[in-house]
OpenMM code with the backbone's topology and positions (N, CA, C; nanometers):
from openmm import Vec3, app, unit

residues = "UNK UNK UNK UNK UNK UNK UNK UNK UNK UNK UNK UNK UNK UNK UNK UNK UNK UNK UNK UNK UNK UNK UNK UNK UNK UNK UNK UNK UNK UNK UNK UNK UNK UNK UNK UNK UNK UNK UNK UNK UNK UNK UNK UNK UNK UNK UNK UNK UNK UNK UNK UNK UNK UNK UNK UNK UNK UNK UNK UNK UNK UNK UNK UNK UNK UNK UNK UNK UNK UNK UNK UNK UNK UNK UNK UNK UNK UNK UNK UNK UNK UNK UNK UNK UNK UNK UNK UNK UNK UNK UNK UNK UNK UNK UNK UNK UNK UNK UNK UNK UNK UNK UNK UNK UNK UNK UNK".split()
positions = [
    Vec3(-1.7792, 0.5131, 0.5318),
    Vec3(-1.6939, 0.4906, 0.4178),
    Vec3(-1.7253, 0.3526, 0.3600),
    Vec3(-1.7315, 0.3414, 0.2314),
    Vec3(-1.7654, 0.2166, 0.1643),
    Vec3(-1.6473, 0.1207, 0.1660),
    Vec3(-1.6781, -0.0074, 0.1678),
    Vec3(-1.5748, -0.1101, 0.1671),
    Vec3(-1.5242, -0.1296, 0.0249),
    Vec3(-1.3949, -0.1286, 0.0093),
    Vec3(-1.3318, -0.1534, -0.1199),
    Vec3(-1.2418, -0.2745, -0.1038),
    Vec3(-1.2655, -0.3760, -0.1857),
    Vec3(-1.1855, -0.4981, -0.1775),
    Vec3(-1.0419, -0.4700, -0.2197),
    Vec3(-0.9481, -0.5233, -0.1448),
    Vec3(-0.8056, -0.5059, -0.1731),
    Vec3(-0.7497, -0.6354, -0.2308),
    Vec3(-0.6480, -0.6227, -0.3139),
    Vec3(-0.5841, -0.7401, -0.3705),
    Vec3(-0.4967, -0.8076, -0.2659),
    Vec3(-0.4952, -0.9376, -0.2691),
    Vec3(-0.4057, -1.0139, -0.1830),
    Vec3(-0.2630, -1.0044, -0.2351),
    Vec3(-0.1676, -1.0108, -0.1465),
    Vec3(-0.0286, -1.0157, -0.1902),
    Vec3(0.0005, -1.1470, -0.2616),
    Vec3(-0.0677, -1.2538, -0.2208),
    Vec3(-0.0472, -1.3837, -0.2846),
    Vec3(-0.0945, -1.3801, -0.4297),
    Vec3(-0.2058, -1.3140, -0.4547),
    Vec3(-0.2565, -1.3045, -0.5918),
    Vec3(-0.1600, -1.2246, -0.6785),
    Vec3(-0.1030, -1.1207, -0.6208),
    Vec3(-0.0062, -1.0387, -0.6927),
    Vec3(0.1185, -1.1205, -0.7261),
    Vec3(0.1609, -1.2056, -0.6335),
    Vec3(0.2803, -1.2864, -0.6553),
    Vec3(0.2561, -1.3963, -0.7570),
    Vec3(0.1334, -1.4482, -0.7638),
    Vec3(0.1034, -1.5565, -0.8577),
    Vec3(0.1040, -1.5064, -1.0006),
    Vec3(0.0682, -1.3846, -1.0225),
    Vec3(0.0652, -1.3340, -1.1594),
    Vec3(-0.0577, -1.2508, -1.1859),
    Vec3(-0.1265, -1.2106, -1.0830),
    Vec3(-0.2452, -1.1299, -1.1013),
    Vec3(-0.2140, -0.9860, -1.1336),
    Vec3(-0.0875, -0.9467, -1.1258),
    Vec3(-0.0484, -0.8086, -1.1519),
    Vec3(-0.0326, -0.7816, -1.3001),
    Vec3(0.0183, -0.6679, -1.3308),
    Vec3(0.0400, -0.6254, -1.4687),
    Vec3(0.1511, -0.7089, -1.5319),
    Vec3(0.1264, -0.7562, -1.6512),
    Vec3(0.2249, -0.8389, -1.7196),
    Vec3(0.3382, -0.7528, -1.7739),
    Vec3(0.4556, -0.8106, -1.7771),
    Vec3(0.5712, -0.7396, -1.8319),
    Vec3(0.5558, -0.7286, -1.9832),
    Vec3(0.6022, -0.6205, -2.0423),
    Vec3(0.5909, -0.6069, -2.1874),
    Vec3(0.6738, -0.7126, -2.2590),
    Vec3(0.6258, -0.7519, -2.3752),
    Vec3(0.6956, -0.8535, -2.4528),
    Vec3(0.8180, -0.7938, -2.5200),
    Vec3(0.9249, -0.8705, -2.5206),
    Vec3(1.0442, -0.8244, -2.5895),
    Vec3(1.0448, -0.8805, -2.7315),
    Vec3(1.1487, -0.8486, -2.8072),
    Vec3(1.1523, -0.8889, -2.9475),
    Vec3(1.1653, -1.0403, -2.9643),
    Vec3(1.2237, -1.1088, -2.8683),
    Vec3(1.2377, -1.2541, -2.8781),
    Vec3(1.1008, -1.3217, -2.8684),
    Vec3(1.0172, -1.2751, -2.7775),
    Vec3(0.8843, -1.3328, -2.7643),
    Vec3(0.7982, -1.3002, -2.8856),
    Vec3(0.8132, -1.1807, -2.9401),
    Vec3(0.7378, -1.1467, -3.0612),
    Vec3(0.7826, -1.2312, -3.1800),
    Vec3(0.9114, -1.2572, -3.1890),
    Vec3(0.9605, -1.3437, -3.2972),
    Vec3(0.9076, -1.4856, -3.2815),
    Vec3(0.8922, -1.5298, -3.1557),
    Vec3(0.8354, -1.6623, -3.1311),
    Vec3(0.6917, -1.6681, -3.1809),
    Vec3(0.6138, -1.5610, -3.1592),
    Vec3(0.4777, -1.5537, -3.2132),
    Vec3(0.4810, -1.5622, -3.3655),
    Vec3(0.5709, -1.4874, -3.4268),
    Vec3(0.5778, -1.4864, -3.5726),
    Vec3(0.6196, -1.6221, -3.6292),
    Vec3(0.7196, -1.6856, -3.5687),
    Vec3(0.7659, -1.8160, -3.6191),
    Vec3(0.6565, -1.9220, -3.6068),
    Vec3(0.5943, -1.9306, -3.4910),
    Vec3(0.4904, -2.0325, -3.4754),
    Vec3(0.3683, -1.9992, -3.5609),
    Vec3(0.3382, -1.8716, -3.5794),
    Vec3(0.2285, -1.8333, -3.6673),
    Vec3(0.2544, -1.8736, -3.8112),
    Vec3(0.3774, -1.8542, -3.8557),
    Vec3(0.4127, -1.8958, -3.9926),
    Vec3(0.4040, -2.0470, -4.0085),
    Vec3(0.4458, -2.1204, -3.9079),
    Vec3(0.4385, -2.2666, -3.9145),
    Vec3(0.2930, -2.3111, -3.9252),
    Vec3(0.2065, -2.2559, -3.8394),
    Vec3(0.0655, -2.2937, -3.8422),
    Vec3(-0.0027, -2.2499, -3.9711),
    Vec3(0.0297, -2.1320, -4.0186),
    Vec3(-0.0290, -2.0808, -4.1420),
    Vec3(0.0090, -2.1687, -4.2606),
    Vec3(0.1353, -2.2045, -4.2694),
    Vec3(0.1806, -2.2895, -4.3790),
    Vec3(0.1196, -2.4288, -4.3703),
    Vec3(0.1163, -2.4852, -4.2503),
    Vec3(0.0561, -2.6173, -4.2338),
    Vec3(-0.0922, -2.6179, -4.2676),
    Vec3(-0.1639, -2.5177, -4.2218),
    Vec3(-0.3064, -2.5088, -4.2531),
    Vec3(-0.3313, -2.4907, -4.4021),
    Vec3(-0.2473, -2.4085, -4.4660),
    Vec3(-0.2620, -2.3868, -4.6100),
    Vec3(-0.2358, -2.5165, -4.6871),
    Vec3(-0.1333, -2.5910, -4.6473),
    Vec3(-0.1039, -2.7166, -4.7154),
    Vec3(-0.2162, -2.8181, -4.6992),
    Vec3(-0.2714, -2.8282, -4.5792),
    Vec3(-0.3818, -2.9222, -4.5564),
    Vec3(-0.5042, -2.8809, -4.6368),
    Vec3(-0.5356, -2.7525, -4.6388),
    Vec3(-0.6506, -2.7060, -4.7168),
    Vec3(-0.6327, -2.7306, -4.8658),
    Vec3(-0.5157, -2.7025, -4.9179),
    Vec3(-0.4925, -2.7231, -5.0610),
    Vec3(-0.4965, -2.8713, -5.0971),
    Vec3(-0.4429, -2.9551, -5.0125),
    Vec3(-0.4444, -3.0981, -5.0423),
    Vec3(-0.5864, -3.1534, -5.0384),
    Vec3(-0.6651, -3.1110, -4.9398),
    Vec3(-0.8002, -3.1672, -4.9289),
    Vec3(-0.8961, -3.1095, -5.0314),
    Vec3(-0.8773, -2.9859, -5.0731),
    Vec3(-0.9727, -2.9273, -5.1671),
    Vec3(-0.9339, -2.9486, -5.3127),
    Vec3(-0.8050, -2.9517, -5.3429),
    Vec3(-0.7627, -2.9634, -5.4828),
    Vec3(-0.7030, -3.0999, -5.5132),
    Vec3(-0.6135, -3.1470, -5.4296),
    Vec3(-0.5356, -3.2653, -5.4613),
    Vec3(-0.6074, -3.3971, -5.4428),
    Vec3(-0.6877, -3.4097, -5.3397),
    Vec3(-0.7473, -3.5379, -5.3051),
    Vec3(-0.8982, -3.5294, -5.3210),
    Vec3(-0.9526, -3.6052, -5.4133),
    Vec3(-1.0962, -3.5985, -5.4411),
    Vec3(-1.1813, -3.6681, -5.3349),
    Vec3(-1.1243, -3.7615, -5.2609),
    Vec3(-1.2030, -3.8361, -5.1614),
    Vec3(-1.1672, -3.7930, -5.0186),
    Vec3(-1.1211, -3.6704, -5.0020),
    Vec3(-1.0817, -3.6226, -4.8691),
    Vec3(-1.2050, -3.5964, -4.7840),
    Vec3(-1.1892, -3.6132, -4.6547),
    Vec3(-1.2978, -3.5874, -4.5609),
    Vec3(-1.3118, -3.4378, -4.5355),
    Vec3(-1.4309, -3.3987, -4.4961),
    Vec3(-1.4554, -3.2592, -4.4617),
    Vec3(-1.3817, -3.2222, -4.3327),
    Vec3(-1.3541, -3.3209, -4.2476),
    Vec3(-1.2830, -3.2936, -4.1233),
    Vec3(-1.1419, -3.2423, -4.1500),
    Vec3(-1.0794, -3.2939, -4.2542),
    Vec3(-0.9448, -3.2477, -4.2871),
    Vec3(-0.9461, -3.1003, -4.3276),
    Vec3(-1.0454, -3.0624, -4.4057),
    Vec3(-1.0561, -2.9213, -4.4445),
    Vec3(-1.0837, -2.8332, -4.3232),
    Vec3(-1.1626, -2.8815, -4.2304),
    Vec3(-1.1927, -2.8038, -4.1100),
    Vec3(-1.0678, -2.7867, -4.0229),
    Vec3(-0.9892, -2.8912, -4.0086),
    Vec3(-0.8640, -2.8822, -3.9312),
    Vec3(-0.7662, -2.7885, -4.0013),
    Vec3(-0.7582, -2.7974, -4.1338),
    Vec3(-0.6712, -2.7068, -4.2084),
    Vec3(-0.7123, -2.5612, -4.1916),
    Vec3(-0.8423, -2.5352, -4.1938),
    Vec3(-0.8911, -2.3993, -4.1735),
    Vec3(-0.8610, -2.3498, -4.0322),
    Vec3(-0.8758, -2.4382, -3.9332),
    Vec3(-0.8456, -2.4003, -3.7950),
    Vec3(-0.6970, -2.3673, -3.7790),
    Vec3(-0.6096, -2.4463, -3.8381),
    Vec3(-0.4662, -2.4184, -3.8321),
    Vec3(-0.4326, -2.2871, -3.9010),
    Vec3(-0.4942, -2.2644, -4.0151),
    Vec3(-0.4704, -2.1415, -4.0891),
    Vec3(-0.5133, -2.0192, -4.0083),
    Vec3(-0.6311, -2.0252, -3.9493),
    Vec3(-0.6804, -1.9121, -3.8714),
    Vec3(-0.5997, -1.8911, -3.7430),
    Vec3(-0.5541, -1.9989, -3.6816),
    Vec3(-0.4701, -1.9858, -3.5623),
    Vec3(-0.3363, -1.9219, -3.5967),
    Vec3(-0.2807, -1.9575, -3.7112),
    Vec3(-0.1579, -1.8942, -3.7564),
    Vec3(-0.1764, -1.7461, -3.7845),
    Vec3(-0.2876, -1.7097, -3.8476),
    Vec3(-0.3168, -1.5688, -3.8735),
    Vec3(-0.3339, -1.4942, -3.7418),
    Vec3(-0.3993, -1.5570, -3.6441),
    Vec3(-0.4169, -1.4945, -3.5130),
    Vec3(-0.2824, -1.4638, -3.4482),
    Vec3(-0.1899, -1.5574, -3.4526),
    Vec3(-0.0594, -1.5353, -3.3895),
    Vec3(0.0207, -1.4280, -3.4619),
    Vec3(0.0140, -1.4265, -3.5935),
    Vec3(0.0875, -1.3250, -3.6685),
    Vec3(0.0292, -1.1868, -3.6434),
    Vec3(-0.1032, -1.1764, -3.6409),
    Vec3(-0.1660, -1.0464, -3.6179),
    Vec3(-0.1528, -1.0009, -3.4721),
    Vec3(-0.1341, -1.0942, -3.3800),
    Vec3(-0.1198, -1.0595, -3.2394),
    Vec3(0.0188, -1.0064, -3.2070),
    Vec3(0.1188, -1.0454, -3.2819),
    Vec3(0.2561, -1.0113, -3.2452),
    Vec3(0.2825, -0.8607, -3.2350),
    Vec3(0.2316, -0.7739, -3.3216),
    Vec3(0.2618, -0.6316, -3.3033),
    Vec3(0.1867, -0.5650, -3.1884),
    Vec3(0.0714, -0.6186, -3.1486),
    Vec3(-0.0118, -0.5528, -3.0472),
    Vec3(-0.0236, -0.6349, -2.9195),
    Vec3(0.0678, -0.7264, -2.8967),
    Vec3(0.0568, -0.8170, -2.7822),
    Vec3(0.0656, -0.7440, -2.6493),
    Vec3(0.1383, -0.6347, -2.6432),
    Vec3(0.1500, -0.5609, -2.5165),
    Vec3(0.0194, -0.4932, -2.4768),
    Vec3(-0.0663, -0.4655, -2.5720),
    Vec3(-0.1924, -0.3988, -2.5416),
    Vec3(-0.3001, -0.4965, -2.4958),
    Vec3(-0.2831, -0.6263, -2.5249),
    Vec3(-0.3806, -0.7282, -2.4886),
    Vec3(-0.3098, -0.8404, -2.4130),
    Vec3(-0.2873, -0.8240, -2.2820),
    Vec3(-0.2077, -0.9231, -2.2085),
    Vec3(-0.2761, -1.0597, -2.1980),
    Vec3(-0.4074, -1.0640, -2.1932),
    Vec3(-0.4758, -1.1930, -2.1871),
    Vec3(-0.4576, -1.2723, -2.3152),
    Vec3(-0.4750, -1.2058, -2.4278),
    Vec3(-0.4544, -1.2722, -2.5563),
    Vec3(-0.3083, -1.3090, -2.5763),
    Vec3(-0.2185, -1.2272, -2.5222),
    Vec3(-0.0757, -1.2573, -2.5346),
    Vec3(-0.0393, -1.3827, -2.4555),
    Vec3(-0.1025, -1.4024, -2.3393),
    Vec3(-0.0759, -1.5246, -2.2621),
    Vec3(-0.1236, -1.6482, -2.3366),
    Vec3(-0.2421, -1.6400, -2.3963),
    Vec3(-0.2936, -1.7531, -2.4750),
    Vec3(-0.2055, -1.7766, -2.5968),
    Vec3(-0.1671, -1.6692, -2.6632),
    Vec3(-0.0796, -1.6819, -2.7790),
    Vec3(0.0552, -1.7401, -2.7444),
    Vec3(0.1094, -1.7034, -2.6280),
    Vec3(0.2379, -1.7585, -2.5851),
    Vec3(0.2266, -1.9073, -2.5563),
    Vec3(0.1153, -1.9487, -2.4979),
    Vec3(0.0952, -2.0919, -2.4715),
    Vec3(0.0860, -2.1698, -2.6023),
    Vec3(0.0147, -2.1162, -2.6989),
    Vec3(0.0022, -2.1832, -2.8293),
    Vec3(0.1372, -2.1847, -2.9008),
    Vec3(0.2078, -2.0726, -2.8972),
    Vec3(0.3385, -2.0652, -2.9637),
    Vec3(0.4371, -2.1637, -2.9019),
    Vec3(0.4388, -2.1717, -2.7697),
    Vec3(0.5274, -2.2677, -2.7037),
    Vec3(0.4905, -2.4103, -2.7397),
    Vec3(0.3619, -2.4404, -2.7427),
    Vec3(0.3187, -2.5760, -2.7765),
    Vec3(0.3594, -2.6125, -2.9189),
    Vec3(0.3433, -2.5203, -3.0121),
    Vec3(0.3798, -2.5484, -3.1515),
    Vec3(0.5301, -2.5668, -3.1654),
    Vec3(0.6059, -2.4750, -3.1092),
    Vec3(0.7510, -2.4810, -3.1268),
    Vec3(0.8107, -2.6011, -3.0545),
    Vec3(0.7675, -2.6271, -2.9311),
    Vec3(0.8257, -2.7379, -2.8571),
    Vec3(0.7729, -2.8736, -2.9033),
    Vec3(0.6574, -2.8776, -2.9695),
    Vec3(0.6083, -3.0035, -3.0233),
    Vec3(0.6822, -3.0373, -3.1532),
    Vec3(0.7008, -2.9385, -3.2388),
    Vec3(0.7642, -2.9647, -3.3668),
    Vec3(0.9166, -2.9672, -3.3583),
    Vec3(0.9737, -2.8850, -3.2715),
    Vec3(1.1178, -2.8761, -3.2586),
    Vec3(1.1599, -2.9102, -3.1174),
    Vec3(1.1301, -3.0311, -3.0750),
    Vec3(1.1592, -3.0739, -2.9384),
    Vec3(1.3108, -3.0857, -2.9186),
    Vec3(1.3587, -3.0487, -2.7996),
    Vec3(1.5023, -3.0657, -2.7742),
    Vec3(1.5397, -3.2134, -2.7721),
    Vec3(1.6616, -3.2425, -2.8096),
    Vec3(1.7088, -3.3811, -2.8163),
    Vec3(1.7127, -3.4482, -2.6811),
    Vec3(1.6781, -3.5748, -2.6782),
    Vec3(1.6812, -3.6533, -2.5551),
    Vec3(1.8194, -3.7174, -2.5448),
    Vec3(1.8834, -3.6994, -2.4307),
    Vec3(2.0170, -3.7572, -2.4110),
    Vec3(2.0095, -3.8837, -2.3323),
] * unit.nanometer
topology = app.Topology()
chain = topology.addChain("A")
for resn in residues:
    res = topology.addResidue(resn, chain)
    for name in ("N", "CA", "C"):
        topology.addAtom(name, app.Element.getBySymbol(name[0]), res)
């Protein structure tokens, strides 16, 4: 009989198992952070290409990256359950955007 590698229980406990499906709150978080990034990227692109004649090319590149990241999060929200790896990356980005821009108050 051929040897078949078995999963460790520790790997299963760490998160190597099947991810839980996303609920509507997590999908809304993807949509909110996607809208924030999309709007920010659009504003940076418009300012560097139309408004400011001496703008650097780096600003346009950052604006394009923000715009595309926002589009990625918005397009990922309806199909996040089918792509758990992309959903984990999207959740990390969404958390970083939301908690960076809307940090809880320090007491």
